[in-house]
C-alpha positions in Angstrom: -133.5 -231.8 5.6 -136.4 -229.4 4.9 -136.3 -230.2 1.2 -136.2 -233.9 1.8 -139.1 -233.6 4.2 -141.1 -231.5 1.7 -140.8 -234.3 -0.9 -142.2 -236.9 1.5 -145.2 -235.0 3.0 -148.7 -235.9 1.8 -149.8 -233.0 -0.3 -153.4 -233.9 0.4 -152.9 -233.2 4.1 -150.0 -230.7 4.2 -149.8 -227.6 2.0 -146.0 -226.9 2.2 -144.6 -224.0 0.2 -141.0 -222.9 -0.1 -139.9 -219.3 -0.4 -136.5 -217.9 -1.1 -135.4 -214.3 -0.2 -133.1 -214.3 -3.2 -133.2 -215.5 -6.8 -130.2 -217.8 -6.5 -131.7 -221.3 -6.3 -128.5 -223.3 -7.0 -128.8 -225.0 -3.6 -131.9 -226.9 -4.9 -129.8 -228.6 -7.5 -126.9 -229.2 -5.1 -129.2 -231.0 -2.7 -131.0 -233.0 -5.4 -134.2 -231.0 -5.6 -133.9 -229.4 -9.0 -137.2 -228.2 -10.2 -138.8 -227.9 -6.7 -141.5 -225.3 -6.6 -140.1 -222.2 -4.9 -141.7 -218.7 -4.6 -138.9 -216.1 -5.0 -139.3 -212.9 -3.0 -136.0 -211.3 -3.9 -135.0 -208.7 -1.3 -132.0 -207.8 -3.6 -134.1 -206.9 -6.6 -133.6 -203.8 -8.9 -134.1 -200.2 -7.8 -132.7 -198.1 -4.9 -131.2 -200.2 -2.1 -133.3 -198.5 0.5 -136.6 -199.6 -1.1 -135.6 -203.3 -1.7 -136.4 -204.5 1.8 -139.8 -202.8 1.8 -140.7 -204.3 -1.6 -139.5 -207.7 -0.4 -141.6 -207.5 2.8 -144.7 -206.4 0.9 -144.3 -209.3 -1.6 -143.6 -211.8 1.3 -146.7 -210.5 3.1 -148.8 -210.8 0.0 -147.6 -214.4 -0.5 -148.5 -215.3 3.1 -151.9 -213.7 2.7 -152.6 -215.8 -0.4 -152.8 -219.0 1.6 -152.7 -218.1 5.3 -149.9 -220.4 6.6 -150.2 -221.8 10.1 -146.4 -222.2 10.5 -143.5 -220.4 8.9 -140.0 -221.9 9.2 -137.2 -219.4 8.7 -133.6 -220.3 8.1 -130.9 -217.8 9.2 -131.4 -214.4 10.8 -132.3 -212.5 7.6 -135.2 -214.9 6.9 -136.3 -214.7 10.5 -136.4 -210.9 10.4 -138.3 -210.9 7.1 -140.8 -213.6 8.1 -141.5 -211.9 11.5 -142.0 -208.5 9.9 -144.3 -209.9 7.2 -146.2 -212.2 9.5 -146.9 -209.4 12.1 -148.7 -207.5 9.4 -151.2 -210.3 8.8 -154.6 -210.4 10.5 -153.8 -213.9 11.8 -150.1 -214.3 12.1 -148.6 -217.8 11.7 -146.3 -219.4 14.2 -142.7 -218.8 13.4 -140.0 -221.4 13.8 -136.3 -220.5 13.3 -133.2 -222.5 12.5 -129.7 -221.1 12.6 -126.9 -222.9 10.9 -124.2 -221.2 12.8 -123.2 -221.3 16.4 -121.5 -217.9 16.1 -123.6 -214.8 15.4 -122.3 -211.2 15.1 -123.6 -209.2 18.1 -126.4 -207.5 16.1 -127.7 -210.9 14.8 -127.7 -212.3 18.3 -129.6 -209.3 19.5 -132.2 -209.7 16.8 -132.6 -213.4 17.5 -133.2 -212.7 21.2 -135.5 -209.7 20.5 -137.7 -211.7 18.2 -138.0 -214.6 20.7 -141.6 -213.6 21.8 -142.7 -213.7 18.2 -141.4 -217.2 17.6 -142.8 -220.6 18.6 -139.5 -222.4 18.3 
């Protein structure tokens, strides 16, 4: 739905940018959006595992700073955590909206979703 919506928005009025937290973009082709512009901020990149999230968050924050979004829409818990952490480091944090594609969440995911509720607009 988000990809379909992004293709129909007026680019003169809405500056919509897509970000992926991993370099696997096969879903774009599966949903008929091959070649869509996507910024990849790979949280699984090379190097020691303990440094990957920090590098990913710094890259995501730099991407957000480059155009100062008003709204960030996160899919799934990991994207919510990354978006919230990166946005909180900005001088003017964007509103965060969150979509989950699962009715079941492991206990730690459910706790994170509830804990981040004050940071989200929807």
